[in-house]
All heavy atoms as an XYZ file, in Angstrom:
699
protein
N      67.263    -41.390    -44.499
C      66.721    -41.576    -43.129
C      66.732    -40.193    -42.322
O      65.724    -39.926    -41.648
C      67.533    -42.583    -42.389
C      67.007    -42.991    -41.083
S      65.395    -43.815    -41.350
C      65.701    -45.314    -40.686
N      67.773    -39.373    -42.577
C      67.882    -38.078    -41.856
C      66.721    -37.175    -42.373
O      66.194    -36.444    -41.497
C      69.223    -37.512    -42.221
C      70.130    -37.002    -41.089
S      69.738    -37.405    -39.495
C      70.193    -35.903    -38.806
N      66.409    -37.222    -43.614
C      65.394    -36.319    -44.155
C      64.092    -36.656    -43.493
O      63.220    -35.873    -43.056
C      65.323    -36.390    -45.728
C      66.571    -35.795    -46.260
C      64.112    -35.673    -46.240
C      66.743    -36.076    -47.744
N      63.811    -37.950    -43.409
C      62.560    -38.429    -42.820
C      62.456    -37.998    -41.374
O      61.390    -37.510    -40.979
C      62.405    -40.020    -42.858
C      61.233    -40.532    -42.118
C      59.959    -40.386    -42.750
C      61.255    -41.111    -40.874
C      58.856    -40.916    -42.183
C      60.197    -41.619    -40.235
C      58.947    -41.427    -40.885
N      63.556    -38.093    -40.635
C      63.505    -37.649    -39.194
C      63.290    -36.117    -39.134
O      62.544    -35.677    -38.235
C      64.871    -37.982    -38.531
N      63.843    -35.332    -40.018
C      63.641    -33.879    -39.974
C      62.239    -33.586    -40.292
O      61.630    -32.644    -39.693
C      64.646    -33.226    -40.971
C      66.018    -33.183    -40.441
O      66.258    -33.315    -39.265
N      66.970    -33.051    -41.353
N      61.592    -34.211    -41.261
C      60.242    -33.912    -41.693
C      59.271    -34.293    -40.502
O      58.395    -33.602    -40.271
C      59.894    -34.587    -43.020
C      58.447    -34.593    -43.262
C      60.658    -34.094    -44.146
N      59.526    -35.422    -39.954
C      58.748    -35.912    -38.844
C      58.796    -35.029    -37.663
O      57.769    -34.591    -37.102
C      59.102    -37.295    -38.450
O      59.075    -38.197    -39.537
C      58.219    -37.826    -37.355
N      59.967    -34.535    -37.322
C      60.113    -33.580    -36.097
C      59.518    -32.263    -36.435
O      58.907    -31.630    -35.592
C      61.539    -33.495    -35.730
O      62.265    -32.823    -36.670
N      59.583    -31.775    -37.690
C      59.035    -30.412    -37.987
C      57.521    -30.484    -38.053
O      56.876    -29.561    -37.635
C      59.608    -29.850    -39.274
O      59.167    -30.617    -40.387
N      56.992    -31.603    -38.472
C      55.496    -31.729    -38.538
C      54.941    -31.784    -37.112
O      53.879    -31.274    -36.872
C      55.030    -32.965    -39.337
O      55.435    -34.149    -38.643
N      55.677    -32.420    -36.186
C      55.250    -32.439    -34.848
C      55.223    -31.071    -34.240
O      54.305    -30.638    -33.497
C      56.198    -33.342    -33.948
C      55.781    -33.421    -32.483
C      54.410    -33.910    -32.293
C      56.783    -34.218    -31.762
N      56.238    -30.160    -34.568
C      56.274    -28.876    -34.004
C      55.190    -27.997    -34.647
O      54.605    -27.173    -33.945
C      57.634    -28.164    -34.224
O      57.894    -28.070    -35.606
N      54.829    -28.297    -35.885
C      53.678    -27.494    -36.527
C      52.430    -27.893    -35.788
O      51.576    -27.075    -35.510
C      53.633    -27.782    -37.974
C      52.337    -27.279    -38.622
C      54.848    -27.241    -38.729
N      52.262    -29.231    -35.559
C      51.064    -29.693    -34.782
C      50.940    -29.000    -33.435
O      49.923    -28.568    -32.997
C      51.135    -31.157    -34.657
C      49.900    -31.788    -33.929
C      49.974    -33.203    -33.557
C      50.179    -34.146    -34.780
N      50.190    -35.561    -34.363
N      52.100    -28.947    -32.739
C      52.162    -28.321    -31.445
C      51.778    -26.849    -31.472
O      51.019    -26.351    -30.630
C      53.466    -28.510    -30.771
C      53.558    -28.071    -29.322
C      54.802    -28.495    -28.640
C      54.881    -28.113    -27.182
N      56.042    -28.540    -26.484
N      52.320    -26.131    -32.437
C      51.993    -24.663    -32.650
C      50.500    -24.497    -32.863
O      49.836    -23.655    -32.297
C      52.838    -24.048    -33.695
C      54.285    -24.013    -33.205
C      52.375    -22.718    -34.018
C      55.276    -23.663    -34.270
N      49.918    -25.350    -33.731
C      48.531    -25.253    -33.981
C      47.682    -25.555    -32.751
O      46.711    -24.887    -32.471
C      48.097    -26.302    -35.088
C      48.439    -25.789    -36.532
C      47.855    -26.734    -37.620
N      46.518    -27.133    -37.420
C      46.080    -28.437    -37.386
N      47.000    -29.437    -37.565
N      44.835    -28.678    -37.187
N      48.075    -26.572    -31.956
C      47.346    -26.936    -30.777
C      47.417    -25.784    -29.695
O      46.403    -25.463    -29.023
C      47.964    -28.183    -30.179
N      48.604    -25.074    -29.702
C      48.772    -23.993    -28.719
C      47.800    -22.870    -29.128
O      47.159    -22.197    -28.306
C      50.158    -23.495    -28.708
C      51.127    -24.358    -27.974
C      52.592    -24.064    -28.109
O      53.000    -23.289    -28.984
N      53.343    -24.602    -27.202
N      47.672    -22.571    -30.390
C      46.796    -21.518    -30.950
C      45.292    -21.845    -30.532
O      44.507    -21.049    -30.132
C      46.897    -21.381    -32.448
N      44.989    -23.134    -30.729
C      43.618    -23.608    -30.327
C      43.378    -23.469    -28.830
O      42.292    -22.976    -28.382
C      43.405    -25.036    -30.790
C      42.103    -25.643    -30.153
C      43.346    -25.122    -32.294
N      44.371    -23.760    -28.040
C      44.209    -23.674    -26.558
C      44.101    -22.157    -26.166
O      43.335    -21.797    -25.287
C      45.435    -24.239    -25.847
C      45.530    -25.773    -25.878
C      46.691    -26.261    -25.010
C      44.225    -26.371    -25.428
N      44.868    -21.258    -26.785
C      44.818    -19.818    -26.523
C      43.340    -19.326    -26.821
O      42.817    -18.549    -26.135
C      45.848    -19.022    -27.215
C      47.169    -19.168    -26.517
N      47.462    -18.472    -25.375
C      48.270    -19.875    -26.890
C      48.715    -18.777    -25.020
N      49.229    -19.607    -25.888
N      42.810    -19.756    -27.960
C      41.435    -19.403    -28.299
C      40.483    -19.859    -27.326
O      39.515    -19.145    -26.965
C      41.196    -19.884    -29.722
C      39.849    -19.374    -30.338
C      39.825    -17.940    -30.609
O      40.913    -17.365    -30.920
O      38.854    -17.345    -30.469
N      40.582    -21.102    -26.915
C      39.664    -21.681    -25.916
C      39.776    -20.945    -24.501
O      38.820    -20.718    -23.855
C      40.037    -23.157    -25.672
N      40.980    -20.548    -24.225
C      41.229    -19.685    -23.040
C      40.520    -18.386    -23.123
O      39.879    -17.938    -22.147
C      42.735    -19.496    -22.796
C      43.117    -18.662    -21.567
C      42.661    -19.391    -20.258
C      44.676    -18.403    -21.494
N      40.614    -17.717    -24.246
C      39.930    -16.451    -24.386
C      38.389    -16.640    -24.309
O      37.764    -15.743    -23.687
C      40.271    -15.817    -25.810
C      41.682    -15.316    -26.011
C      41.904    -14.859    -27.450
C      41.921    -14.146    -25.028
N      37.891    -17.671    -24.835
C      36.447    -18.007    -24.764
C      36.076    -18.220    -23.303
O      35.009    -17.719    -22.812
C      36.025    -19.214    -25.550
C      36.124    -18.942    -27.061
O      36.133    -17.797    -27.411
O      36.152    -19.924    -27.802
N      36.903    -18.904    -22.542
C      36.654    -19.224    -21.097
C      36.621    -17.939    -20.305
O      35.866    -17.718    -19.407
C      37.558    -20.192    -20.546
N      37.591    -16.996    -20.605
C      37.678    -15.696    -19.914
C      36.417    -14.846    -20.134
O      36.056    -14.055    -19.320
C      38.940    -14.976    -20.314
C      40.202    -15.535    -19.752
C      41.495    -14.867    -20.163
O      41.573    -14.500    -21.359
O      42.282    -14.669    -19.283
N      35.818    -14.952    -21.277
C      34.582    -14.227    -21.692
C      33.389    -14.729    -20.985
O      32.336    -14.154    -20.925
C      34.458    -14.168    -23.168
C      35.449    -13.367    -23.928
C      35.207    -13.405    -25.419
C      36.385    -12.842    -26.175
N      36.228    -13.038    -27.625
N      33.461    -16.042    -20.604
C      32.224    -16.740    -20.119
C      31.903    -16.202    -18.677
O      32.727    -15.774    -17.949
C      32.568    -18.247    -19.989
O      31.564    -18.937    -19.357
N      30.592    -16.261    -18.453
C      30.075    -15.813    -17.097
C      30.654    -16.779    -16.047
O      31.044    -16.381    -14.996
C      28.528    -15.777    -17.122
C      28.072    -14.786    -18.140
C      28.055    -15.487    -15.677
C      28.380    -13.353    -17.881
N      30.462    -18.064    -16.299
C      31.015    -19.054    -15.317
C      31.617    -20.172    -16.150
O      30.917    -21.114    -16.635
C      29.896    -19.571    -14.422
O      28.918    -20.157    -15.161
N      32.910    -20.260    -16.265
C      33.574    -21.338    -17.008
C      33.357    -22.670    -16.340
O      33.262    -22.722    -15.133
C      35.005    -20.888    -16.943
C      35.218    -20.039    -15.816
C      33.868    -19.361    -15.618
N      33.225    -23.689    -17.137
C      32.936    -24.991    -16.641
C      33.988    -25.946    -17.205
O      34.581    -25.706    -18.389
C      31.576    -25.499    -16.981
O      31.479    -25.452    -18.447
C      30.475    -24.659    -16.455
N      34.186    -27.109    -16.525
C      35.048    -28.146    -17.106
C      34.238    -28.806    -18.273
O      33.068    -29.045    -18.092
C      35.314    -29.187    -15.999
O      36.076    -28.584    -15.010
N      34.974    -29.081    -19.294
C      34.302    -29.670    -20.573
C      35.317    -30.317    -21.457
O      36.498    -30.061    -21.312
C      33.444    -28.586    -21.147
C      34.208    -27.446    -21.686
C      33.348    -26.372    -22.380
O      32.230    -26.696    -22.836
N      33.707    -25.139    -22.327
N      34.838    -30.993    -22.403
C      35.674    -31.584    -23.430
C      35.098    -31.016    -24.778
O      33.908    -31.093    -24.971
C      35.534    -33.081    -23.457
O      36.286    -33.691    -24.452
N      36.036    -30.521    -25.600
C      35.711    -29.902    -26.902
C      36.424    -30.585    -27.984
O      37.559    -30.998    -27.789
C      36.043    -28.384    -26.895
C      35.593    -27.574    -25.693
C      36.329    -26.232    -25.658
C      34.079    -27.268    -25.876
N      35.879    -30.608    -29.163
C      36.595    -31.001    -30.376
C      36.728    -29.797    -31.291
O      35.754    -29.219    -31.699
C      35.816    -32.121    -31.118
C      35.861    -33.409    -30.320
O      36.877    -33.820    -29.839
N      34.747    -34.040    -30.262
N      37.993    -29.457    -31.516
C      38.306    -28.267    -32.334
C      39.382    -28.765    -33.370
O      40.408    -29.206    -32.907
C      38.823    -27.078    -31.504
C      39.169    -25.943    -32.340
C      37.827    -26.720    -30.415
N      39.058    -28.540    -34.594
C      39.944    -28.967    -35.677
C      40.229    -30.436    -35.484
O      39.281    -31.231    -35.403
C      41.283    -28.138    -35.795
C      40.949    -26.705    -36.108
O      39.925    -26.484    -36.770
O      41.825    -25.825    -35.844
N      41.491    -30.855    -35.481
C      41.871    -32.241    -35.299
C      42.215    -32.552    -33.817
O      42.839    -33.596    -33.504
C      43.049    -32.546    -36.159
C      42.817    -32.376    -37.594
O      41.673    -32.517    -37.987
O      43.733    -32.062    -38.338
N      41.851    -31.648    -32.885
C      42.210    -31.811    -31.472
C      40.944    -32.037    -30.605
O      39.943    -31.522    -30.839
C      42.948    -30.658    -31.022
C      44.234    -30.348    -31.801
C      44.269    -29.281    -32.668
C      45.307    -31.103    -31.680
C      45.410    -28.983    -33.460
C      46.561    -30.844    -32.381
C      46.521    -29.812    -33.221
N      41.219    -32.779    -29.533
C      40.272    -32.900    -28.398
C      40.824    -32.075    -27.278
O      41.960    -32.258    -26.830
C      40.088    -34.352    -27.993
C      39.099    -34.488    -26.750
C      38.842    -35.954    -26.465
N      40.085    -36.691    -26.203
C      40.615    -36.796    -24.906
N      40.031    -36.237    -23.929
N      41.722    -37.499    -24.788
N      40.088    -31.048    -26.885
C      40.542    -30.148    -25.777
C      39.801    -30.519    -24.525
O      38.587    -30.475    -24.467
C      40.198    -28.633    -26.157
C      40.720    -28.344    -27.628
C      40.740    -27.763    -25.119
C      42.200    -28.497    -27.761
N      40.546    -30.787    -23.470
C      39.950    -30.999    -22.156
C      40.215    -29.736    -21.357
O      41.353    -29.297    -21.179
C      40.672    -32.196    -21.429
C      40.444    -33.540    -22.113
C      39.015    -34.042    -21.971
O      38.354    -33.693    -20.937
O      38.512    -34.728    -22.861
N      39.127    -29.215    -20.896
C      39.135    -27.954    -20.081
C      38.731    -28.301    -18.661
O      37.597    -28.736    -18.404
C      38.210    -26.913    -20.679
C      38.098    -25.720    -19.843
C      37.171    -24.610    -20.554
O      37.478    -24.267    -21.751
N      36.191    -24.175    -19.839
N      39.605    -28.038    -17.727
C      39.349    -28.330    -16.330
C      39.297    -26.958    -15.627
O      40.276    -26.271    -15.661
C      40.348    -29.289    -15.704
C      40.047    -29.596    -14.218
C      41.183    -30.439    -13.550
O      42.025    -30.886    -14.373
O      41.048    -30.632    -12.415
N      38.247    -26.656    -14.933
C      38.159    -25.340    -14.187
C      37.824    -25.620    -12.734
O      37.035    -26.458    -12.430
C      37.028    -24.466    -14.843
C      36.904    -23.228    -14.074
C      37.278    -24.240    -16.284
N      38.628    -24.976    -11.845
C      38.314    -25.113    -10.450
C      38.546    -23.759     -9.776
O      39.447    -22.960    -10.279
C      39.168    -26.228     -9.753
C      40.652    -26.225    -10.070
C      41.287    -27.420     -9.608
C      42.712    -27.434    -10.059
N      43.397    -28.645     -9.856
N      37.932    -23.475     -8.606
C      38.187    -22.227     -7.913
C      39.653    -22.142     -7.443
O      40.289    -23.193     -7.147
C      37.280    -22.274     -6.708
C      36.287    -23.306     -7.026
C      36.925    -24.301     -7.982
N      40.136    -20.925     -7.433
C      41.555    -20.700     -7.069
C      41.601    -20.144     -5.669
O      41.095    -18.993     -5.393
C      42.232    -19.752     -8.086
C      43.684    -19.525     -7.735
C      44.671    -20.388     -8.123
C      44.108    -18.318     -7.172
C      45.977    -20.230     -7.803
C      45.411    -18.073     -6.873
C      46.363    -18.996     -7.199
O      47.669    -18.729     -6.901
N      42.202    -20.862     -4.734
C      42.419    -20.363     -3.385
C      41.145    -19.860     -2.676
O      41.172    -18.850     -1.993
C      43.438    -19.273     -3.402
C      44.868    -19.729     -3.015
O      44.979    -20.852     -2.601
N      45.768    -18.950     -3.054
N      40.052    -20.532     -2.883
C      38.729    -20.126     -2.287
C      38.405    -18.688     -2.541
O      37.677    -18.125     -1.734
C      38.806    -20.445     -0.804
C      38.584    -21.861     -0.366
C      39.896    -22.625     -0.408
O      40.931    -22.049     -0.176
N      39.754    -23.922     -0.781
N      38.893    -18.130     -3.532
C      38.480    -16.769     -3.939
C      37.341    -16.786     -4.904
O      37.476    -17.550     -5.926
C      39.667    -15.974     -4.402
C      40.797    -15.895     -3.464
S      42.154    -14.836     -3.994
C      41.554    -13.289     -3.366
N      36.276    -16.123     -4.703
C      35.096    -16.280     -5.457
C      35.177    -15.854     -6.941
O      34.477    -16.337     -7.848
C      33.927    -15.524     -4.888
O      34.187    -14.094     -4.842
N      36.151    -14.943     -7.325
C      36.238    -14.499     -8.712
C      37.460    -15.064     -9.421
O      37.571    -14.798    -10.584
C      36.329    -13.001     -8.665
C      35.059    -12.293     -8.196
C      35.064    -10.812     -8.393
O      36.116    -10.204     -8.236
N      33.965    -10.272     -8.666
N      38.242    -15.807     -8.764
C      39.498    -16.354     -9.423
C      39.321    -17.894     -9.672
O      38.856    -18.608     -8.860
C      40.741    -16.148     -8.594
C      41.146    -14.746     -8.359
C      42.446    -14.714     -7.486
C      41.547    -14.050     -9.664
N      39.645    -18.223    -10.922
C      39.550    -19.642    -11.344
C      40.881    -20.114    -11.975
O      41.419    -19.314    -12.704
C      38.356    -19.769    -12.338
C      37.040    -19.587    -11.804
C      36.471    -18.354    -11.802
C      36.354    -20.697    -11.219
C      35.159    -18.142    -11.239
C      35.026    -20.479    -10.731
C      34.566    -19.248    -10.709
O      33.254    -19.028    -10.215
N      41.222    -21.330    -11.614
C      42.400    -21.907    -12.251
C      41.846    -22.715    -13.460
O      41.027    -23.667    -13.282
C      43.107    -22.848    -11.253
C      44.268    -23.558    -11.873
O      44.900    -23.033    -12.768
O      44.532    -24.726    -11.404
N      42.294    -22.404    -14.648
C      41.816    -23.130    -15.809
C      43.023    -23.865    -16.417
O      44.093    -23.339    -16.560
C      41.210    -22.194    -16.869
C      40.657    -22.980    -18.057
C      42.140    -21.097    -17.319
C      39.689    -22.210    -18.836
N      42.804    -25.219    -16.660
C      43.877    -26.069    -17.166
C      43.323    -26.611    -18.483
O      42.318    -27.282    -18.519
C      44.185    -27.095    -16.245
C      45.340    -27.975    -16.681
N      45.212    -29.284    -17.054
C      46.744    -27.726    -16.734
C      46.336    -29.762    -17.448
N      47.295    -28.840    -17.197
N      44.012    -26.367    -19.605
C      43.660    -26.914    -20.913
C      44.620    -27.789    -21.412
O      45.835    -27.555    -21.369
C      43.442    -25.646    -21.878
C      42.430    -24.567    -21.483
C      42.623    -23.350    -22.324
C      41.020    -25.197    -21.802
N      44.187    -28.928    -21.981
C      45.101    -29.940    -22.577
C      44.582    -30.293    -23.974
O      43.384    -30.551    -24.123
C      45.127    -31.148    -21.657
O      45.407    -30.759    -20.370
C      46.252    -32.143    -22.169
N      45.500    -30.301    -24.929
C      45.140    -30.704    -26.265
C      45.658    -32.094    -26.540
O      46.822    -32.337    -26.375
C      45.676    -29.704    -27.275
N      44.755    -32.929    -27.152
C      45.172    -34.325    -27.559
C      44.904    -34.484    -29.100
O      44.026    -33.892    -29.594
C      44.288    -35.322    -26.819
C      44.410    -35.339    -25.392
C      43.630    -34.559    -24.556
C      45.382    -36.135    -24.743
C      43.767    -34.567    -23.146
C      45.590    -36.156    -23.331
C      44.759    -35.391    -22.597
O      44.931    -35.376    -21.230
N      45.811    -35.205    -29.742
C      45.627    -35.381    -31.205
C      44.709    -36.571    -31.411
O      44.106    -37.109    -30.515
C      47.065    -35.531    -31.831
C      47.745    -36.846    -31.423
O      47.127    -37.662    -30.680
O      48.942    -36.976    -31.739
N      44.584    -36.912    -32.701
C      43.709    -37.982    -33.121
C      44.132    -39.366    -32.504
O      43.216    -40.210    -32.403
N      45.358    -39.498    -32.166
C      45.782    -40.770    -31.499
C      45.689    -40.721    -29.986
O      46.217    -41.537    -29.307
C      47.246    -41.076    -31.901
C      47.363    -41.313    -33.384
O      46.478    -41.843    -34.026
N      48.447    -40.835    -33.931
N      45.055    -39.698    -29.423
C      44.821    -39.484    -28.048
C      46.094    -39.233    -27.268
O      46.231    -39.556    -26.103
C      44.031    -40.611    -27.462
C      42.659    -40.790    -28.053
C      41.828    -39.579    -28.173
O      41.767    -38.814    -27.280
N      41.177    -39.370    -29.317
N      47.076    -38.674    -27.978
C      48.373    -38.397    -27.285
C      48.436    -36.917    -26.976
O      47.934    -36.069    -27.777
C      49.598    -38.703    -28.208
C      49.778    -40.194    -28.452
C      51.030    -40.501    -29.184
O      51.713    -39.565    -29.687
N      51.333    -41.772    -29.338
N      48.848    -36.549    -25.748
C      48.890    -35.190    -25.361
C      49.910    -34.400    -26.285
O      51.006    -34.851    -26.431
C      49.367    -35.058    -23.911
C      49.280    -33.636    -23.396
C      49.786    -33.368    -21.982
C      49.706    -34.521    -21.070
N      50.282    -34.144    -19.739
N      49.453    -33.307    -26.840
C      50.260    -32.412    -27.737
C      50.842    -31.301    -26.903
O      52.024    -31.069    -26.944
C      49.475    -31.920    -28.895
C      50.302    -31.073    -29.771
C      48.894    -33.092    -29.715
N      49.943    -30.637    -26.141
C      50.413    -29.515    -25.417
C      49.436    -29.214    -24.290
O      48.301    -29.713    -24.374
C      50.749    -28.208    -26.254
O      51.389    -27.244    -25.422
C      49.518    -27.699    -26.802
N      49.722    -28.343    -23.354
C      48.842    -27.925    -22.336
C      49.037    -26.441    -21.915
O      50.129    -25.936    -22.151
C      48.830    -28.894    -21.130
C      50.153    -29.072    -20.488
C      50.106    -30.221    -19.425
O      49.145    -30.479    -18.897
O      51.201    -30.799    -19.207
N      48.021    -25.901    -21.252
C      48.170    -24.448    -20.846
C      47.363    -24.309    -19.573
O      46.238    -24.945    -19.445
C      47.485    -23.605    -22.017
C      47.281    -22.151    -21.715
C      48.685    -21.405    -21.657
C      46.473    -21.511    -22.906
N      47.907    -23.598    -18.605
C      47.273    -23.335    -17.382
C      47.370    -21.930    -16.971
O      48.388    -21.260    -17.237
C      47.824    -24.223    -16.239
C      47.092    -24.138    -14.968
C      47.599    -25.180    -13.931
O      48.599    -25.785    -14.198
O      46.878    -25.382    -12.972
N      46.286    -21.313    -16.490
C      46.245    -19.897    -16.218
C      45.198    -19.636    -15.086
O      44.218    -20.287    -15.087
C      45.986    -19.055    -17.399
C      45.981    -17.575    -17.143
C      45.793    -16.824    -18.378
C      45.764    -15.358    -18.131
N      45.593    -14.528    -19.368
N      45.487    -18.690    -14.203
C      44.431    -18.205    -13.321
C      43.763    -17.019    -13.902
O      44.376    -16.115    -14.450
C      45.055    -17.740    -11.991
C      44.034    -17.203    -10.990
C      45.762    -18.906    -11.282
N      42.374    -17.051    -14.003
C      41.660    -16.079    -14.717
C      40.714    -15.433    -13.692
O      40.264    -16.054    -12.730
C      40.891    -16.608    -15.912
C      39.894    -17.681    -15.554
C      41.792    -17.129    -16.981
C      39.004    -18.111    -16.661
N      40.292    -14.203    -13.992
C      39.422    -13.441    -13.163
C      38.080    -13.372    -13.932
O      37.953    -12.924    -15.038
C      39.926    -11.990    -12.996
C      39.023    -10.981    -12.231
C      38.791    -11.473    -10.790
C      39.552     -9.584    -12.270
N      37.001    -13.793    -13.188
C      35.632    -13.771    -13.775
C      34.858    -12.887    -12.845
O      34.701    -13.101    -11.666
C      34.999    -15.148    -13.795
C      35.858    -16.097    -14.678
C      33.605    -15.075    -14.398
C      35.959    -15.796    -16.137
N      34.277    -11.798    -13.372
C      33.484    -10.903    -12.587
C      32.002    -11.358    -12.729
O      31.510    -11.545    -13.861
C      33.597     -9.457    -12.963
O      33.219     -9.237    -14.303
N      31.286    -11.565    -11.682
C      29.891    -12.023    -11.694
C      28.993    -10.851    -11.598
O      28.265    -10.661    -10.590
C      29.570    -13.032    -10.580
C      30.532    -14.214    -10.631
N      30.308    -15.292    -11.475
C      31.640    -14.581     -9.852
C      31.182    -16.235    -11.270
N      32.044    -15.778    -10.319
N      28.842    -10.009    -12.625
C      28.034     -8.853    -12.570
C      26.661     -9.164    -12.964
O      26.313     -9.727    -13.826
C      28.631     -7.774    -13.467
C      30.002     -7.304    -12.974
C      30.648     -6.325    -13.927
O      30.023     -5.864    -14.938
O      31.778     -5.989    -13.758
């Protein structure tokens, strides 16, 4: 029983690490974007919800919130960051 619990908990942490890597990649893509938008993406085995909103009424700052869900629609991890987008 103990071995099963250890394997189950370690697989969850591997899933979380993979989800965090996917979220960081999505964040990099959003930072490169001219105007990031709220959207839902499917990457690998995860559904990524990206919510973007202006930060403090400043025209170039955006608050981006990313959440990764697994195949069972359970939240695995999330990431939030304020990003600077220059509208050149």
